[in-house]
C-alpha positions in Angstrom: 48.3 35.5 40.3 50.4 32.8 41.8 52.6 32.3 44.8 55.4 31.0 42.9 55.9 30.5 39.1 58.5 27.8 37.5 60.9 29.0 35.4 63.4 26.4 34.7 61.9 25.2 31.9 62.7 28.8 30.4 65.2 29.4 27.5 66.9 32.7 27.3 66.5 34.9 24.3 68.7 33.7 21.6 69.0 37.4 20.1 70.3 39.3 23.6 74.0 38.3 22.9 73.5 40.3 19.5 71.6 43.4 21.2 74.0 44.3 24.2 77.3 44.5 24.6 78.7 45.8 27.9 81.8 48.0 28.3 83.9 49.8 30.7 84.6 53.2 30.2 86.4 55.4 32.9 85.8 59.4 32.6 86.1 60.1 36.5 86.7 63.5 35.9 84.4 64.4 32.9 81.8 62.6 34.8 82.6 64.8 38.2 82.1 67.7 36.2 78.6 66.5 34.6 77.7 65.8 38.7 78.6 69.2 39.8 77.3 71.5 36.5 73.9 69.4 37.3 73.8 69.9 40.3 74.3 73.6 39.9 71.3 74.5 37.5 68.7 72.7 40.3 66.8 74.8 42.2 65.3 72.3 44.6 66.8 69.6 46.5 67.3 66.6 44.7 68.5 62.4 45.1 69.4 60.1 43.2 67.2 57.4 41.1 69.2 54.3 40.7 67.3 53.4 37.2 67.4 49.8 37.3 71.4 49.6 36.8 73.6 47.4 38.9 74.1 48.1 42.6 78.0 48.5 41.6 77.2 50.6 38.7 75.0 52.3 41.4 77.3 52.7 44.1 80.3 54.2 41.7 77.8 57.3 40.7 77.4 57.7 44.8 81.2 58.1 44.9 81.5 60.1 42.3 78.5 62.5 43.4 81.0 62.7 46.7 83.8 62.9 45.3 82.5 65.1 43.4 81.2 67.6 46.1 77.5 67.7 45.1 74.8 67.9 47.8 72.2 65.4 47.0 69.7 65.2 49.5 69.2 61.1 49.4 68.7 58.2 47.0 65.7 55.7 45.7 66.1 53.0 44.2 65.2 49.1 44.2 66.4 47.0 41.9 70.0 48.2 42.8 69.5 46.3 45.3 67.9 43.2 44.9 67.3 42.2 40.7 70.6 40.0 40.6 68.7 37.8 42.7 66.4 37.5 40.1 68.0 34.4 38.5 68.7 32.7 41.9 64.7 33.1 42.4 64.3 31.8 39.0 67.1 28.9 39.2 66.5 27.8 42.8 62.9 29.6 43.8 61.5 32.0 46.4 63.3 30.4 49.6 66.9 30.2 47.4 65.9 33.7 47.0 65.0 35.0 50.5 68.9 33.7 51.1 70.2 35.4 49.0 68.1 38.3 49.9 69.6 37.8 53.1 73.3 38.0 52.0 73.8 39.7 48.6 70.6 41.5 49.1 71.8 43.1 52.8 75.7 43.4 51.5 74.4 45.4 48.6 72.2 47.7 50.5 75.0 47.8 52.7 76.8 49.2 49.6 74.4 52.1 49.3 74.4 52.9 53.0 78.3 53.5 52.4 77.6 56.5 49.5 74.5 58.0 51.6 77.6 59.3 53.7 77.8 62.0 51.1 74.4 63.3 51.3 72.8 65.9 53.3 69.8 66.6 54.7 66.9 68.3 52.2 67.0 71.4 54.5 70.4 72.1 54.1 69.9 73.4 50.9 67.9 76.3 52.1 70.2 77.2 54.8 68.7 75.9 57.7 70.3 73.9 60.6 66.9 71.5 61.2 63.7 70.8 59.0 62.1 72.6 62.3 63.7 75.9 61.7 61.8 76.1 57.2 58.1 75.5 59.9 
């Protein structure tokens, strides 16, 4: 595996524009009802997985979860914080990507962290005040 790759000569998929279409749909009340229904059938503490969506999509989902009152215990996300920097790496190299991570990447993590105020410790799911209370 190389330390760095040069994507400068890369070309876009000529079929990409026919494969995807971006749309925006606001279904807040319906989405909130879905979050509540899903949480009501959960028998264990749970976290939300970003599943490769954008930071904006993931943080919006976390906002909806918070608005719905769902007691989730955290998140597992990666691409939602760094994937928008990949074109920077491809066009400008590793140093530019590190700079992007230091600015935009940190902003993305802070966006997620701000939405985690709605999260609850996993042990609350079992009615405990601390993890040690369950030991």
